[in-house]
N, C-alpha and C positions, 0 to 999 in steps of 0.2 A: 226330784220333787215328788212326794207321794203322801197319801192320807191314810190314817189308821182305819180299821174296819168299824170301830165304834163311832168314829166321826161320820163315816159314810152313811151308817144306818140312820143317823140323826138328820142328815141333809134331805131336803125335799128334792123332787126330780129336777127342778130348774137348777138347783145348786149342784147336782151331780153333773149336769151338762156343762156348767161353767168350769167345774173342777177338771172335767175331761179335756176341755179346750185348753186350760192352763197347762196341763201335762203335755199336750201336743205341742204347745208353744215352746216349752222348755226343751223338748226333744229337737224341735226344728232349730232353736238357737244353738244348741250344741253342735248340730250338724253343720250350721253355717260357720261357726268358729273353727270347726275341724277342717273345713274346705277353704280357709282363707289363703289367697295367693297374693303375696306382697310384691308390687312393682319395685324394682331396684335399678340403680345405675351401676354399670360394671365397666371394668377395663380388661382387655385381653392382652396378655404378655406377648409381645412380638419377637421378631428375630433379634438376636444379640448383635451388638455393634462391636467393632474391633478398635475403634479410635475414640478419643475423648478430646474435648476442647478446654483449653486453659485460657481464662480471661483475667487480665490485669489492667488496672487503670493507671495512667501516668500523665505527665504534663509535657508539652512540646517545649523544647529549648534548643538553642543553637549548639552545634557540635563543639564550637570553641567559644568559651566565655573568658574574657580577660578581666582580672581584678587589677585595676590600675592604681598606682600610688606614686607619690613623689619620691625621687631619688635622694632628696635632701629633706631635712627637718625644717619646720617653720610654721608660721601662722598663715592660715588661708585668708587671702585678701580678696579673691574673686572666684566666683563659680559661674561659668559661662554657658552651661548646658543644663537641661532638665531631664528627668526620667521620661523615656519614650522618644526622645529626640534622636534623629539620625545624624551621625557624624561621619566624616571622611578622614582618611589617614592624614595626619599632620595638623588637624584642628586642635586649637588650644581649648582644653576643657576647664582648667582651673589654674590659679596662681597662688604662690605663697610669697611672703614679703622677701624681696631680694636684697634689702639694705645691707645686711651683714656680709653677704656674699660679694656684693659690689665693693665693699671696703677691703675684703680679702684680695680682690683682683688688684686694687691699687697698691696694697702692700706687696703683693708678689711682683708687680711690675717694677716697683722701686728696688726690690731685692735683685731683680734681674739686671737692672741698670747698673747697680753697684758691682755686681759680679762681672759684667762686661768691662767696666772700667778697670777692674782688678786684672782681668786677662790682658788688657792692653798694656798695663804697667809691667807685669811680669814677662810679657812677650818682649818688651824692650830690653829687660834685664837678661833674658835668655840669648837674644841676638848679640848683645855686647859681650857676654861670656864666651860665645862661639868665636867672635873676632879675636878676643884676647888669647883664647886657647890656640887659635890658628897661628898666631904670631909668637907663641910660647911665652906670653906675658902672664898667663894664669894657669894654675894646675887643672888637671882634668876633673878633680873633685868639685871644683867651683862650677865648672860647666854642668856636671851632673846635678848639682844642687839647683841650679837655675832651671834646668829642664824639668826636674821634679816639681818645683814651685809652679811652673807654667802649667803642667798637666793637672795639678790640684786646682788651679784657678779655672781651668777649662771645665773640669768636672763640677765645680761649684756653679759655674754659669749654666751648664746643662741642667743641673738640678733646679736652678731658679726658673729656667724656662718651663720645665715640667710642672713646677708649682704654680706658675702663672696659668698654664693651660688647664690645670685642674680647677683653679679658682674660676676661670672663665666658663668651664663646663658646668660648675655648680650654679653659676648665674643662669645658664640655659635650663638647668634642671628645675628652676623655680617655676617653669611653665610645664604643666601636665598636658601632654599631647596624646592624641589617639594614634595607635600604631597601625590599625586596620579600619576599614569601613565597617560600620555596625550601628547598633541601636543601644543607647544607654538604658540599662535595665535597673540600675540601683545607684543611689548616691548616699554615701555613708559619712561624709564630712561636709560642713558648710562654712560660710564666711565667719571668721573670728575664731575658729577652732584651730588649736595647735596640734599638728600631726607629726609623727616621727617618720624617719626615712623608711620607705617600704610599706607603710601602713596603707591598706586598701582604702581608696577614696571614692572610686567609681567602678562599676562593672559594665562592660561593653560586650554585647552579644555580637559576634562577628557575622557579617553577612555570608550567606552560602548555605551549606548543608544543615538541615535540621534533624533532630532526633527526639525520640520519646524515652524518658527515663522511667522505668518501672521497678518495683521491689518484688522479688520472687522468693517465696519461702524455700527452705532447704529441701523440702520433700519434692519439689518440682524443678529445682535448679538444674538437675541433670538433663532435663528436656530442652534446655536452651544452650546451644552451641554457636560459636561464631559462624556467620553465613547462613543460618537457618532462616527460611522465609516465614514471615508472619503477616497477619492482616491487621491493619490499623484503621479504626473508625473514629469518628469525632462527634462529641455531644452537640456541637454547634450546628452540624450539618449531617443529617442522616444519610444523604446521598453521597457524601464524600467518604470514599474508602480507598486506601492505598496499600500496596504490597511493600512491606519494609523488610530489612534484613538485620539480624542480630549482629551488632558491630563489636560490642564489648561486654564481657561478663566479669564482674568483680571477683577477685581471687579469694576474698574472705568475706564473711558475713558482718553486717553491722552489729557492733557489740550490744546495742540496746534493742533493736527490733528483731535481730536474728534473721534478717532477710538479706538477699544478695542484690546489688544494683546491676540492672541489665539495661544497656543502651541499644535502642533500635533505630537504625538510620532510615530516613524517609526520602523518597524521591522528591525532587524539586517541584513544588506546587504552590502557586501564589495564594491559594485559598487557605493554606496552613499558616497560621500565625503563632508567634511565640506566646507561650502561656496557655494555649488552648488545652482542654482536657481531652485525652485520647484513650481509647480502649484497644489494647493489644490482644489479639486472639491467635493462639497457636494450636495446631492440630498435632496430637502426639499419639503414639501407640498406647493402648490401655494395658495396665499391669494384670488385671483380672476383670471378669465380667460381673456386673451387678444388674439387678432388675430394679427399675425405677417405677414406683407406684405413688399415687396421691397420698398425702398425709392423712386424709380422711378415711383411707382404707385400713389404717392401722387400728387394731383393738387390743385389749389385754384380757387375759384369762388365766387365773391362777398365778399371777405375777409374771407371766410370759407374754411377749408380743405375738399376736396372731393376726391372720387375715381370714376372711370368709370366702371360700372358693365355691363356685357354682358347678354342680354336676350337670353336664350338658344333656345327659340322657333323661334324668328325672327332674331337672330344674329345681333341685334342692341344694341348700347351702350346708357347708361343713367347715368347721374351724381347722386351721392349719398353722402350726407354729412356724415362725420365721426368725431369721437372724438379721437384725438391722445393722448395716455398715455405717451409714452416716446420713445426715439430713442435708438436703440441698435446697436451692431456691425454688425448685419445681416440685419437690415432694420428698420421698424417702428412698434411699438406695438399700436394697435388700441383698444380702450376700448369700443366703441359703434359704430354701423352702419353696421357691417358685421356679418355674421353667416356662419355656416357650409354649404357648397355647393355653395356659391356665387362664381361667376367667375369674376375676376377683371383684367382690362387691366394693364399689368405690365410695359409697355414701350410705349413711343410715345403719352402720354396723351395730349400733346400740339396740336395734330392734331384731337382730338376727338370733335365731335359735337353731339347734341341731335339727336337720332334716326339714327345715321350713321351706315350703314351696315358694318360689319367686318367679317373677316375670321380668327378664332383662329388657331394658328399654334403650333405644338409640343404637349407635354403632361406633366403633373406634378401636384403636389398638394402642396399647402403652408399650413403647420400645424399652429395651433393656439399656442399662448404662454401664460404664466401666468404673473400676475401682478408683478411689480418690477423685471422683468426678467433681469438677467445679461447676459445670453446667450439665445437669442431667438431661438425657434425651427426653423430649416432650411427647405427650400423647393426649388423646382426647377421651372424654367419657362416652360411654355408650349405654 
C-alpha cells in the first residue's frame, strides 16, 4: 500500500500522519500473516506388527442336527411338540394316519395263515410219498415232486411272514420318534399336511457339543486349518470369551457366495445357547506390512493420494505421495510412502501448504498394520 507524490503534496500534515500509520499497519499485518503457526493433530507411525487379526461373525449351532422325517408317506394327524421344546430319545414327535398300514397288516396276516395251511397240506403229501417209496409202492420221481412242492410251500410261508413283519413295521413308522436327546429347532409340516416318505418334518439339535459356523472368503481360507485355536466372543455377553478349535473346513466354496464354511468347536459352557451370534477371531501371520493411518489424514494433490508429514527439526509440513492398499474400519492401510517414526498430520489437511509452520498437539502413536488386514492396528491422535 503506497501513495503517489502528487497526492502526498496535496494532503495536510494530519493526513500524512494517518497515511503513515496505515502503511505501518499494512506492514505489521503482512508480518503477522508470515509468522502464522497453525496447531495440528498428528499421528506418529510406530513399530510394525508381524501378525494380523481375522474377525468373522457366525451363529452358534449344535454339532449334530437331525432332519427327521417319516419313513412312510401319509397325512399328518398329530404334532406333539413345538419349536424350542426339549425332547428325549424315544419321544413321539408327530403321527401320520395309520389306517392303510393297519389294513396291510391284516392282509399280510391272512396271507401268512393261508401259507401255513398250505405247508401243512403238502407236508402230509410229502410224508405219504416217503412211506410209499419206502415200500416200493411209488416211484422216486413222485417222492421228489412231493418234496419240491413242500419246499415251495415253505418258501411261500416265509415270504408271507416277512410281508407281515414289514406291514407291522410300517404301522410303527407312522409315529415319528426322536432318536437322540435334543431341542426342536424347526417344524416344517403340520396337522393335515400330506408328506412323503423321507420328507423332513422336524429338525432336532442334539444335546452336547456346540459350534460356530462362519463363512470365510477364499483369500483367507488358507489361514484356517483343522485344530487351529481361535477366540470366540459373544454379542450377548461381552465378558464371555471361549477358546475354540477349527473342527471342519469345507472342501469347496459355496457357488453363490464364493465363501468356505468353517465350523469351530466350542467347549461346553451353559452360557452358550443355540442361535447366539458369535464373533470368531483368529491370529495369523501377515503377508506384508502396511501402515494404518486415519482416513482424515489422506489428501489429494494432482490426482494422487498424499499425506502431510511434519519435519521434526523445523516444525514445517511437506506433502508426500503414498500408495493406498485398502480401507479398514479404523482408517486406511498404506502400502508405500510411510515408515516408522514419520509424523503425519491427522486432521485439517485442507489447510496445509508447503513449508507451513505447525505446532503438533497431544501425543500418540499410530501402529502399522499388515496386508489384507481385516482389523487394522489402532492408534490415537496427538
